[in-house]
N, C-alpha and C positions, 0 to 999 in steps of 0.2 A: 504493500500500500504506500509506503514511504516513497518507493521508486516511482509509482504512478503519479503521486503528488508532485515530485520533482519534475517529471516530464511535462505535466500540465503547466507548472510554473514557468518552465523554460519556453513553452509555446507562446506565452504572453510577451508583449513588447518588452525588450530589454532596455532598462534605464541605467546608464552608468552613474556611479557615485561621483558627486562633485569633489570629494576628497578635500585637499587643501588649496584648490584653485582660487586665485584672487581675481576678482572682477576689475577690469581696466576700462578706461573711458574710450580708448581707441583700439579695440581688439583687431587682430589680423583678420582680413577678409579672405575667405576661401576663393581663390581665383578660378577654381573649376578647371576642367580640361579644355584644351584648345580644340577648335573645330576640327573634325576629322578631314584629312586630305586624301582624296582618292589617288591611288597609284595608276600608272598607265595600264597595268594588268587588270585593274578594276574597271577601267573604262573601255578597253579594246579587247575583245575576245581573241583576236588574232595574236596580239602581243602576249596574252595569257597562255595561249597554246605554245608559242615560241619559248616562253619561260619554262613551261613544263618539259618541252623537249630538251632544253638546255640542262635541266636538273637530271633527268634520267640518262642523258648522254654522259654527264659527269660521273654518274654512278657506274655506268657501263665501262667508262674509261678506267675507273678504279678497279673494276673486275679484270680488265685487261692488264693493268699494272701488277695485280696479284699473280695472274697466270704467268706473266713475264718473269717475275721474281723466282717462281718455281722452275721455269724453264732455264733461267740463267744459272741456277744452282747446278743443273745437269750439263749445260753447255760450256761452263767455265769451271771445271773441276780443279781442286787444289791438292789432289793426291801427289802430284809431282814435287810439291814442296817449294817450287820456284816462286820467288817473290813477285814476279810479274803476274803469275797465275792467281796468286792470292789477291793482288790488287784488282785484277779484272773481276774476280769472283765477288769481292766486296763491293766494287763500284756498281756493277750491273744489278746485283741483288738489291743493293741499297736504292738504286734509282727506281726499281720496280716497286719496292715497298713505299718509298716516298710518294710516287705517283698514286698508288692505291689509297694511302691515307689522306693525301692532300685533296684528291678528287672527292672523297667522301665529305671532307670538311667544307670545301667550297660549294659542293652540291647542296649540302644541308643548309648552309647559310643562305644560298640563293633561293632555296625553297621557302625558307621562313620569311625572307625579305620581300619576295615578289608574289607568292601564292597563298601563304597562310593568312588567316584573318589578322589584321593589324589594328583593330579597333581597341582603344584603351578603355578600361572601366575601373571603377573603385569597388573593392571588396571590403565591406565593413567587418571589422573584427567583432566577434561575439563568442560566448562560451558554447562549446559543443560537448554533448554527452552521449553521442552514439544513438540518438533516437531513430525511429524508423524513417522519419522525414529526412534526417541528416543522411542516412545511408542511401535513401532514394536520390537525394540531391547529389551525393558523390557519384553514383552511377550515371546520373544525368550529366554531370561535369565531364566524365570520360566520353560520353556520347557527343557532347558539344565539341570537345577537343578534337575528336575524330572527324566531325563534320567540318569544323573550321580549318583544320590542317589539310583536309582532303586525303588523308592516309587511306581511308577505306574506299574512296571512289576513284582516286587517281592510281589506276592499276599499274601502269608502266613505271611510275615513280616508286610505288611501294615495292614492286617486284625487283626492280633494279637496285634499290637500296638494300633489300634483304640479300640479294646475290652478292653485292659489293662487300657488305659487312662479313658475310660468311667466307667469301674468298680472301678477305684481308687477313684472316687467321691462318690460312694454309701456308703462306711463306714462312711464318714463324715456326709452325710445326715441322715443315720440311727442313729447316735449318738445324733442328735437333739431331737429324741423322748425321750431320757432319761432326757431332761431338763424339761419335763412336769410332774406334779405330777400324781400319780395313785390313783384311788379309792380303798379303802380297806373296810373291814367290820367294822373296828373301826372308819374310817373316810370316809363315803360314798360319800362325796362331794369334796374330795381332788383334783380331776381332773376336777372339774366344775367351771371355773372362774366366771360364772354368779352367781352361788349360793354363792361362796366365797365372792364376792363383794357386794352381796345383804344385808349381815349382818355384823355389826362391833361390837366393845365392848360397844357402847353406848346403854343404856337401861333406862327405866324410873327410875328417882331418882339418876342417876349417876352424880356426881359433875364434873364441868368443872374445871380443874387445869392447872396451868402454865406449859408450856413445856420449859425446861426439869425439872424444880425444883419440880413440883408435888404439889405445894401449892394451896389450893382452892382459887377461885376467887369470891370476893364479888361484887355484882352489883353496889354498891355505889362507888367502887374504879375505875370503868371504866369511863374515861372521854370522852367527845364528841370529835370525830376526832381520837381517838386512835384505834390501831389494836393490838390484843393480840394473840399469838400463844398458842393453847390449845390442851390438850390431855385428855382422860377420866381418872378419878381417878382409881388407881389400876394398870394402865398400866406398870409403872416402876417396879412393884413387879414381873412381869412375868420373867424378866431377858432375856438374849439373848437366852438361851437354851429353854425357854418357849414360844418363838415366839414374843418377844417384837417388833422387827423390822417389822415383818409381820403385826401385829395388828396396830402398829403405822402408817404404810403406808396407812392403810385404814381409821383409825379413826381420823387422824390429822385434826384440825379445826382452822379457823381464825375467831376471835371474833372482832366485830366492834361496835361502838356506834355512832348513828346519832341522830339528832333531830327527835322526833316521827313524826312530820308533813312532814318530808322529805321522809318517807317511802311510797312507793306505794304497798300496800298489798292487796291481794285478800281476799275474805271472808273466804276462807278455811285456810289461813295462818295468819290471824290477831292475833291469839293466839300463834303463833310460836316465836314471839319476846317479849322482855320485856323492856318497857320504852325506845325504840329506839335502844336496843341492839340486834343485829342479829348475827347468827353463820352460817358459810358456810364451806363446805368441802374445804380443802386446796389442794386437788388433782384435777388438771386440767382435764377437760372432753375431751381434745384432745388426748394426749398420756400419761397423768399421771404425768406431771411435777408439782412441787410445786408452787402454785399461792401465792406468798408471798409479792408482791409489792402493797401497798395500797396508793392511792392518795386521801388525805382527802378533798381536795377542790372539786374535781369532783365526789368523792365517787366511783372511778373505781378501780377494782382489775386487775392487769396485770400479765400474765404468762411470765416470762423472756425468756423462751425457744423458743416459736414460736409466741409471741406477741398477744395472745388472750386476750381480755379485757372483763370484766364483770361489769355490773352496779349493785352495791350493793343496791341502792335505789329501784330497780325494780326486786326483786327475783333473783339477780345475772345473769340476762340475758346476752347473748353474744351480744356485740355491735361491735366487731372487731375481726378478726383473724380466724383461722381454726377450733376452737372448735365448735361443732354442737349442744350443749345443755347447759343450765344453770348449775351452780354449785349446787349440792344437798344442801338443807338447813336442819340444825339440829334444831328441835323444842326445845326451852329452856324456863325455868321458874325460879323462886326463891323459895328456901325452907324457913322454919321458921326462920333460922338463917341469912337469907339475902344472902346466897351463890347461885350462878348460878348452876342449874341442868338441865339435859336433860329430856324432856318429853317422849322421845322414841328414837329409832334408826332412821337413815335416812329412808325416805319413798321411796327411789329409790337407785339403785346401784351407788356406788362411782366409780370414775376413768374414764378411756377412754370409749367413747361411743360405740366402736366396740364390747365390750363384750355383748351388748344387741342384737347383730346380730348373736349370737351363735346358 
């Protein structure tokens, strides 16, 4: 009942409160709206038709620009790596995208300036409470906007605009293809993420060295409870042009030392550790973030990105968070000089688990 009373009250004429307004002897006079000036498109049907043709021509020109951008992506490839090919690719794709977006913008402005209703009106502010009459008025407002803009009846303009907007997205989607590597005769697995993550720089006899110093690590120097960031020996020699960052992203390892009796090791992996020292991939199996936080009392590794936790005492199994599989373990041993070395590469792909679903 209270709601009905409120609705009836709102249907009555709204009277604003005078508040603290001060009466003055020479109040400002409302000048009103200037008289409406008809445009040439309002006076001459021929000019109106010409304006409509101009609008949808611009929209079709935008469509052509989007198609050209996609075609330029294929006509000017960058697989050669030559600077001139990259320049041509960027220039012609950019010209196509610029033409597509610019034509949509100019067409929309010309449409609103020359064809849409340009009569000004004053909309008085008043409280709205979602009454039935308000909702009906909102529906009528959309209907009026459709009628005034001509969106519903100007079929050529409407269809060309829809086609231009949809086509303008296609070049951006196409460009995503260029982010993926391509297989070549020299590198047949360049575009296969599963194969790329299946193997790293680790191999039998490779020494574990400090990241980023590159100094070898003696087993006797690793204290119980410590965690050491490790890379394979020789990684720093690659340099940035030789793929240092790519290889480091796969081969980075976290080395920890526990009491041997604290480790729960399967028969298969009993030889993968050395006197309580274990090494696990630092790349989280969720989405590839660095797992770099080690809690020495609980022996848990934490990924700071999405809070996945791994139990170092039990094969780095997932105990919390979105990661779906344990961290890959690197089998390690000690050489004749007491330095830690790898027994082999990882026995499973490193990084996010979704690569295994390729």
